[in-house]
C-alpha positions in Angstrom: -23.8 2.8 1.5 -20.2 3.9 1.4 -18.3 3.0 -1.7 -14.9 1.5 -1.0 -12.2 1.9 -3.5 -8.7 0.4 -3.5 -5.7 2.1 -4.9 -2.8 -0.2 -5.9 0.1 -0.6 -8.3 3.7 -1.8 -8.1 6.4 0.0 -6.2 7.4 3.4 -7.7 4.3 3.7 -9.9 2.8 6.6 -8.0 0.1 5.2 -5.7 0.9 7.6 -2.9 0.8 10.6 -5.3 -2.6 9.4 -6.6 -3.9 8.8 -3.0 -2.9 12.4 -2.0 -4.9 13.6 -5.0 -8.0 11.7 -3.7 -7.4 13.3 -0.3 -7.1 16.8 -1.9 -10.5 16.1 -3.5 -12.1 15.3 -0.1 -11.8 11.5 -0.1 -10.6 9.9 3.2 -7.7 7.5 2.6 -6.5 4.5 4.7 -2.9 3.7 3.9 -1.6 0.2 4.6 2.1 1.3 4.7 1.4 4.1 7.2 -0.6 1.6 9.4 2.3 -0.9 9.3 4.7 1.9 10.4 2.4 2.6 13.4 2.3 -1.1 14.3 6.1 -1.3 14.2 6.5 1.6 16.7 7.9 0.6 20.1 5.0 0.1 22.6 2.4 -0.8 20.0 0.8 -4.3 19.7 2.6 -5.1 16.4 6.0 -4.3 17.9 5.4 -6.4 21.0 4.1 -9.4 19.1 7.0 -9.3 16.5 9.6 -8.9 19.3 8.2 -11.9 21.1 9.0 -14.0 18.0 12.1 -12.2 16.8 13.9 -10.5 19.7 16.8 -9.5 17.4 14.5 -6.8 16.0 14.2 -5.0 19.4 14.7 -1.3 19.0 14.3 1.8 21.2 12.0 3.6 18.7 10.5 1.1 16.2 11.2 -2.1 14.3 13.7 -1.1 11.5 12.0 -2.0 8.2 15.4 -2.0 6.5 16.7 -4.6 8.9 13.5 -6.7 8.5 13.9 -6.6 4.7 17.6 -7.6 4.9 16.9 -10.5 7.4 14.0 -11.8 5.2 16.3 -11.8 2.2 19.0 -13.6 4.2 16.3 -16.1 5.3 17.0 -15.4 9.0 13.4 -14.4 9.6 10.2 -15.6 8.0 8.1 -13.0 6.1 5.0 -15.2 6.5 5.4 -15.2 10.3 5.5 -11.4 10.3 2.5 -11.2 8.0 0.6 -13.6 10.3 1.2 -11.1 13.2 0.6 -7.9 11.2 -2.3 -8.8 8.9 -5.0 -9.3 11.7 -3.9 -6.0 13.3 -4.1 -4.2 9.9 -7.6 -5.8 9.4 -8.7 -4.3 12.8 -7.4 -0.9 11.8 -9.1 -1.0 8.5 -12.5 -2.0 10.0 -12.2 0.9 12.5 -11.5 3.3 9.6 -14.6 2.0 7.7 -16.8 2.4 10.9 -15.5 5.9 11.5 -16.3 6.9 8.0 -19.6 5.2 7.3 -21.3 8.5 6.5 -18.8 9.3 3.7 -20.0 8.6 0.1 -16.6 7.3 -0.9 -13.6 6.1 1.1 -10.2 4.9 -0.3 -7.6 2.3 0.7 -4.0 2.5 -0.5 -2.9 -1.1 -0.5 0.3 -2.1 -2.4 -0.4 -5.8 -2.2 -4.1 -5.5 -2.8 -4.7 -8.4 -5.2 -2.0 -10.5 -3.4 -3.8 -10.3 -0.1 -7.3 -10.7 -1.6 -8.5 -7.2 -0.7 -10.3 -6.9 -4.0 -12.9 -9.3 -2.5 -14.2 -6.7 0.0 -13.7 -3.5 -2.1 -16.3 -2.2 -4.5 -13.8 -0.8 -7.1 -10.0 -1.1 -7.7 -7.8 1.5 -9.3 -4.5 0.4 -10.7 -1.8 3.1 -10.8 0.9 2.4 -13.4 3.8 3.9 -15.4 6.5 2.8 -17.8 9.3 0.5 -16.5 11.8 3.2 -17.2 9.9 5.8 -15.0 9.4 3.2 -12.3 13.1 2.3 -12.1 14.1 6.0 -12.1 11.7 6.6 -9.1 13.0 3.6 -7.2 16.7 4.3 -7.6 16.0 7.8 -6.2 14.7 6.2 -3.0 17.0 5.9 0.0 18.5 2.4 0.6 17.2 1.0 -2.7 19.6 -1.0 -4.9 19.1 -3.5 -7.7 18.9 -6.6 -5.5 16.4 -5.0 -3.1 14.2 -3.8 -6.0 14.2 -7.2 -7.8 13.4 -9.0 -4.5 10.5 -6.7 -3.7 9.1 -6.8 -7.2 9.3 -10.6 -7.1 6.7 -10.5 -4.3 4.2 -8.6 -6.3 2.0 -9.8 -9.2 2.8 -8.1 -12.5 1.4 -4.7 -13.3 -0.2 -6.3 -16.4 -2.3 -8.5 -14.2 -3.1 -5.7 -11.8 -4.3 -3.6 -14.7 -6.3 -6.5 -16.2 -8.2 -7.0 -12.9 -8.8 -3.3 -12.0 -11.9 -1.2 -12.7 -10.0 2.0 -13.4 -6.5 2.7 -14.6 -4.3 5.8 -13.9 -1.1 6.3 -15.9 1.3 8.4 -13.9 3.7 9.0 -16.8 1.5 11.9 -17.6 1.6 15.4 -16.2 0.3 15.8 -12.6 -2.5 18.0 -13.8 -3.7 15.2 -16.2 -3.5 12.6 -13.5 -5.5 14.8 -11.1 -8.2 15.3 -13.8 -8.4 11.5 -14.1 -8.8 11.3 -10.3 -11.6 13.8 -10.3 -13.3 12.0 -13.3 -13.3 8.7 -11.3 -14.8 10.5 -8.2 -17.5 12.0 -10.4 -18.3 8.6 -12.0 -18.6 7.0 -8.6 -20.7 9.7 -7.1 -23.5 9.3 -9.7 
């Protein structure tokens, strides 16, 4: 039986860094954000379905996530409608990943809105990645196209890190040195392999 672990945390807390450490240690990782990117590419099912509802998002290459974000904040498009289109396709992608890796001892899923979407119900363990508010804000302001309004809006869509930590099986603090974080990752893998 393959152990399914979820990696979550608020924006800028280091989920992707931690996921890459799991990969480095031989664990296959499914990444929700990467899969959404693929679905948004022109020609893919997600793109076609979204364009049929919101033709103003039509693009040569892919749906512009920045444009989507701005239009949602301006209430010109409905986030729920986009989620209704994307979530079943993400679910299909996730099931395919599980089937393709059923011989693995452990597989991981990087899901930013893990608790918000109820993914904790089908996962065996959840890892919450966190850091101080100060570190989080520093990381977010370093990102392209991130300003105070956008950060506050996106954070308002996520449950608090306090609640994520309370409901997780393992915690990883990324305020520490990378070598310390990676030791913690290896310790979790060892614990689960027993």
